[in-house]
N, C-alpha and C positions, 0 to 999 in steps of 0.2 A: 265594877265601878271603881274608878280611881279618883278620889277626892282632890288630888293634887292637880288634876287637869282642869283647865279653864273651860267652863261650859260654853261661854261665848265663842271661844276658839273652835270648840267641837262643832257647834252649830254652824259656824262659818264653813268649816271643812265639809260638813254634811250638805250645805247649800251648794258648794262647789261641785260635790259629787253628783248631786241631783241635777244640777245644771248641765254637767257633762253627759249624764245619762240621757237627759232630754234632748241634747244636741245630737247625740249618736242615734237616738230613735228617729229624730227628724231627718237626719241624713239617710237613714235606712228607708224611710217612707218616701222622701222626695227624690232619692237616688243620687243626690250630690249636695255638697255644702252650699254651692251657689244657689240652688233652687230652694233650699230650706230657709225659712225665716229664722230669726234668732230664737234661741230657746226661751229667753225672757219674754219676747213678744208672744210666742205661741202659748207659753204657760199662763200668761196674763189673760189671753183670749180664752183659754180653756177654763180658767177660774171664773171668768165673767159669764161663760156660757153654761156653767153648771147651776 
């Protein structure tokens, strides 16, 4: 743990990393970026469906 690091900045970086991973996973599933919905849309639907 580094107390000098801003927790808000860290969480923003984490969200970007998660978003990127979700996008890559969708591309893998749908076969192309064009066929895949946006990661935000998919994650929202996933959260709602749980």
